[in-house]
C-alpha positions in Angstrom: -68.3 17.3 -38.0 -69.3 19.7 -35.2 -65.6 20.8 -35.0 -65.6 22.0 -38.6 -68.7 24.2 -37.9 -66.5 26.4 -35.6 -65.2 29.4 -37.5 -61.7 29.2 -36.2 -61.3 25.6 -37.3 -62.5 26.5 -40.8 -60.1 29.5 -40.8 -57.2 27.4 -39.7 -58.0 24.8 -42.4 -58.1 27.5 -45.1 -54.8 29.1 -43.9 -53.1 25.7 -43.8 -54.3 24.9 -47.4 -53.3 28.4 -48.5 -49.8 27.9 -47.0 -49.5 24.6 -48.8 -50.6 26.2 -52.1 -48.1 29.0 -51.8 -45.4 26.5 -50.9 -46.3 24.4 -53.9 -46.1 27.4 -56.2 -42.6 28.2 -54.9 -41.6 24.6 -55.4 -43.0 24.6 -58.9 -41.0 27.7 -59.7 -37.8 26.0 -58.5 -38.7 22.8 -60.3 -39.2 24.7 -63.6 -35.7 26.1 -63.3 -34.2 22.6 -63.0 -32.4 21.8 -66.2 -30.5 18.7 -67.0 -26.8 19.3 -66.6 -25.7 17.4 -69.7 -24.5 20.1 -72.1 -25.3 18.3 -75.3 -28.5 16.4 -76.1 -26.4 13.6 -77.5 -23.5 12.0 -75.6 -20.7 11.0 -77.9 -18.2 8.2 -77.1 -15.3 7.7 -79.4 -13.9 4.1 -79.4 -10.1 4.5 -80.2 -8.1 2.1 -82.4 -7.0 -1.0 -80.5 -9.9 -0.9 -78.0 -10.9 -4.5 -78.6 -7.3 -5.6 -77.8 -7.1 -3.6 -74.6 -10.5 -5.0 -73.4 -9.4 -8.6 -74.3 -6.3 -8.1 -72.0 -8.5 -6.6 -69.2 -7.4 -3.0 -69.5 -9.5 0.1 -69.5 -9.9 1.9 -72.8 -8.6 5.4 -72.6 -11.2 8.1 -73.4 -14.2 5.7 -72.7 -16.1 6.8 -69.6 -17.4 4.4 -66.9 -20.8 6.0 -67.1 -22.7 7.2 -70.1 -24.7 10.4 -69.3 -27.4 10.8 -71.8 -29.6 14.0 -72.0 -33.3 14.1 -72.1 -33.4 12.4 -75.5 -31.5 9.4 -74.1 -29.4 9.1 -77.3 -25.8 8.0 -77.3 -23.6 8.5 -80.3 -20.8 5.9 -80.7 -18.0 6.6 -83.1 -16.1 3.3 -83.7 -12.5 4.1 -84.8 -11.4 0.5 -83.8 -10.8 -2.3 -86.4 -13.2 -4.6 -84.5 -17.0 -4.6 -84.2 -18.4 -3.5 -80.9 -21.8 -3.8 -79.3 -23.7 -1.5 -77.0 -27.1 -2.5 -75.6 -27.5 -5.2 -78.3 -26.7 -2.8 -81.2 -23.8 -3.7 -83.5 -21.4 -0.9 -84.3 -19.1 -1.8 -87.3 -15.6 -0.5 -87.6 -15.4 3.1 -89.0 -19.1 3.8 -88.4 -21.1 6.2 -86.3 -24.2 4.9 -84.6 -26.9 6.8 -82.6 -28.3 4.4 -80.0 -31.1 4.8 -77.4 -30.2 2.3 -74.7 -33.5 2.6 -72.9 -35.7 4.7 -70.6 -34.2 3.2 -67.4 -30.9 4.0 -65.7 -28.5 1.2 -64.7 -25.9 -0.8 -66.5 -26.0 -1.8 -70.2 -23.9 -4.5 -72.0 -21.0 -3.3 -74.1 -17.9 -4.7 -75.6 -15.7 -1.6 -75.2 -15.5 -1.7 -71.4 -13.4 -4.3 -69.5 -16.3 -5.4 -67.3 -18.6 -6.0 -70.2 -21.0 -3.4 -68.9 -21.1 0.4 -68.7 -23.2 2.6 -66.5 -26.1 4.5 -68.0 -27.6 7.7 -66.5 -30.4 9.9 -67.9 -30.1 13.6 -67.1 -33.7 14.7 -67.0 -35.8 16.9 -64.8 -37.2 15.0 -61.9 -41.0 14.3 -61.9 -43.3 17.1 -60.8 -44.3 15.0 -57.7 -41.1 15.9 -56.0 -42.6 19.4 -55.4 -45.2 18.1 -53.0 -42.9 17.3 -50.0 -41.1 20.7 -49.9 -44.5 22.4 -50.2 -45.9 20.5 -47.3 -42.7 21.0 -45.2 -42.5 24.7 -45.8 -46.1 25.8 -46.6 -48.1 24.0 -44.0 -46.2 25.4 -40.9 -46.3 28.9 -42.4 -50.0 28.6 -43.1 -50.7 27.4 -39.6 -48.6 30.3 -38.2 -50.4 32.9 -40.3 -53.7 31.3 -39.3 -53.0 31.5 -35.6 -51.8 35.1 -36.1 -54.9 36.1 -38.0 -57.2 34.5 -35.3 -55.3 36.3 -32.5 -55.4 39.6 -34.4 -59.1 39.3 -35.0 -59.8 38.5 -31.3 -57.7 41.4 -30.2 -59.6 43.7 -32.6 -62.9 42.5 -31.1 -62.1 43.6 -27.6 -64.1 46.6 -26.5 -61.9 49.6 -25.9 -61.6 50.6 -22.2 -62.9 54.0 -21.3 -60.2 56.5 -20.6 -60.3 58.2 -17.2 -60.9 61.8 -18.1 
């Protein structure tokens, strides 16, 4: 506790915290500019005619991606142009229908009948949590705060030196 009573220790602590705060504000600015890169809020997948037959023979269905990328809403629109029923995440999609499905809040793989492996990847394109701004703030802000604190202490001590009399 006696160490905190020293003015230079308090000043360094304040500069360090100030550096972190400025670094965090810059990180927040960048974080606020992060936008999901999914162009549409709803991903649409069109199941072509004959998809069930291709999957039964072990072939990949043309036009069906390996990974569904859903926007912030997490909604996937399935257009079933096949003559067979298909399932996605436990939801039945009848032939000739369109279904809007929300597979879930977690990324990973979900069960489907229009992909040869029986599963399809699922990714959510959303802004990362605000907590990711703390590490860059600490990495950038704290060293700058310390550097400015040291510079302020040195500048103050240089200013406290009495001026030498000039030989006149």
